[in-house]
Every structure is written in C-alpha cells, then in structure tokens.
N, C-alpha and C positions, 0 to 999 in steps of 0.2 A: 766188424761190420759184415764180414763174410758169413759168420754164424747167423746174423739176422736175415741175410738173403736166403740162406739155406732153410732157415725156419719159416720164412715166408713161402718158399716153394713147397715145403712139406705141409704147411698150413693150408695152402690152396688145394693141394692134392687130397689131404684129409677131409677138407670141407666138401669137395666134390663127391668123394666116396661115401662119406657119412650121410650127406644130405640126400643122395640118390637112394641109399638103402632105407633110411628112416622115413623119408617122405613118401617113397614108393610104397612102403608097408602101410603107412597111415592112409594113403589114398585107397588101397585095396580093402581096408577095414572100415571105410566110410559107410555108415548106415543112416545117413541123412535122408529124411523123407521129404521135407518141405524145402523150398528155396532159401528160406531164412536160416534153417539149420545148416544147409550146404554153405552159405556165405559165412556163417560163424565158424564152421570147420575150416574153411579156407583161410579165414583171418587168423585162426590159431596156428595153422601151418606156416603162414607168413611170419608170425612171431617166433616160431621155433626155428625157421630158416635164418632169421636175423640173429637169434641167440647162438646158433651153431657157428655162424660166420664170425660173430664177435669173439667167441671162444677160440676157434681154430685160427682164423686169419689174424685176429688181434693179438692173441697170446703167444703163438708160436714164434714170431720174429723176436719178441722180447725174451722168450726162453732160449732161443738160439743165440742171441746176443750175450746173454748172461753165461751160457755154457761156453761159448767161444772166448769170452773175456776171462773166464776162470781157467780154461785150459791153456790159453796163450800167455796168460800172466798179465 
C-alpha cells in the first residue's frame, strides 16, 4: 500500500507539471478567430486534461502498488 501512496503522490505531481506545460503551450498556440472555434478549442483542452489525469493519477498508484508488491514480496 505504501507503493500505491507514493505512486499517487508522484501521479499528482506529474499531472500538475505535465498539464501546466502542455495546456500552457496549447493556449499560446490558439489561433481561434470566432467564439465557436474558441469554445471547441477549450472543449478539446478539457478532454486532454481529463485524459492526462486519468493516465497519471489513475495509473501511477496501480503501478506503485505493483512495484511495491514485487519488491517486498
């Protein structure tokens, strides 16, 4: 269980760093002209943020648990 807690902490940290870098870069390259294009771009960013969260926060505790279980026996 300690591995899962460590994995959760690392997943949260990784999510914060990755989402700030990736989403910041996406917002700087936004070339939307109309309001509809801007809303669609923001919708896609929300989907990306959800996917990043699912991958990092969802998978890292599982990976930490498996690694901890493997190393501790």
